[in-house]
C-alpha positions in Angstrom: 11.6 51.3 28.9 14.3 49.2 29.0 16.0 47.7 32.6 18.8 48.9 34.7 21.2 46.3 35.2 23.3 46.8 37.6 26.2 45.1 39.6 24.1 43.9 42.3 20.7 42.9 40.5 23.0 41.7 37.3 23.1 37.8 38.4 19.5 37.6 39.3 17.7 39.6 36.5 20.6 38.2 33.8 22.8 35.4 34.9 19.6 33.3 35.8 17.0 34.7 33.8 14.9 32.4 31.6 15.4 33.3 28.2 17.4 35.4 26.6 18.6 39.0 27.9 20.1 41.6 25.8 22.7 43.8 27.4 23.6 47.1 26.6 27.4 48.3 28.4 27.2 52.2 27.3 28.4 55.5 29.2 26.3 58.4 29.2 29.9 60.3 27.9 29.5 58.5 24.3 28.1 59.5 21.6 26.9 56.1 20.0 25.6 55.3 22.9 23.2 58.4 23.0 21.8 57.2 19.3 21.3 53.6 20.3 19.8 54.7 23.6 16.3 55.6 22.7 16.2 52.2 20.1 16.8 50.0 22.9 14.0 51.1 24.6 11.9 50.7 21.4 13.2 47.1 21.6 12.0 46.9 25.2 8.4 48.0 24.3 8.4 45.5 21.2 9.9 42.8 22.7 8.1 43.2 26.0 8.3 39.5 26.8 11.6 39.1 26.6 14.3 41.6 29.4 15.8 44.0 27.5 18.1 46.5 29.6 21.2 48.5 29.9 24.4 48.9 32.3 25.8 52.0 33.1 30.0 50.7 32.7 31.1 54.0 34.8 28.9 53.0 37.6 29.6 49.6 37.1 33.3 48.7 36.2 33.0 45.6 38.3 30.7 43.9 34.9 32.2 45.7 32.3 35.9 44.1 33.5 33.7 40.8 33.7 32.8 40.7 30.0 35.6 42.3 28.5 34.1 45.6 27.9 36.5 47.7 25.9 34.1 49.4 23.3 31.2 50.8 23.7 28.4 50.2 22.6 28.6 46.9 23.3 25.3 45.5 23.4 25.6 41.4 24.2 22.7 38.6 24.4 22.5 36.5 27.7 21.1 33.1 27.9 21.7 30.4 30.6 24.1 32.5 32.6 26.2 32.9 29.1 26.5 36.0 26.0 25.7 33.8 23.3 25.7 36.7 21.0 27.0 40.3 20.8 27.5 43.6 19.0 29.8 46.5 18.7 28.9 50.0 18.2 25.2 51.9 17.2 24.1 49.1 14.7 20.4 49.0 13.4 17.4 48.0 15.2 16.5 45.1 12.7 21.0 44.0 14.1 19.6 43.6 17.1 15.9 42.3 16.8 17.9 39.3 14.7 20.0 38.5 17.3 16.8 38.7 20.0 14.6 36.5 17.4 17.9 34.0 16.9 18.3 33.5 20.5 14.0 33.5 21.7 13.1 30.1 20.3 13.1 28.3 24.0 11.1 30.2 24.8 8.6 30.8 22.6 
């Protein structure tokens, strides 16, 4: 199951994490977000060595603004406190797994 990131834990859980962290910026009213949600949960189960989680943009508008999230779902890989890869929309699971694989080398 994907983790829940929010304004209170984002610094410690995402920005200060060792290795890449995949973050799904989403909202409950977003149709494509509902489709990608179970895929994010699957990725979290299948990549238990990595942090994978979600940010509800309605509850955490400060984070959405900080990372210039203008459309959702916006899925970003953070590494060393910075966005190193991102994709917009409900993309295939294989594309998200490839994003993770590209950035996991430093912790493998």
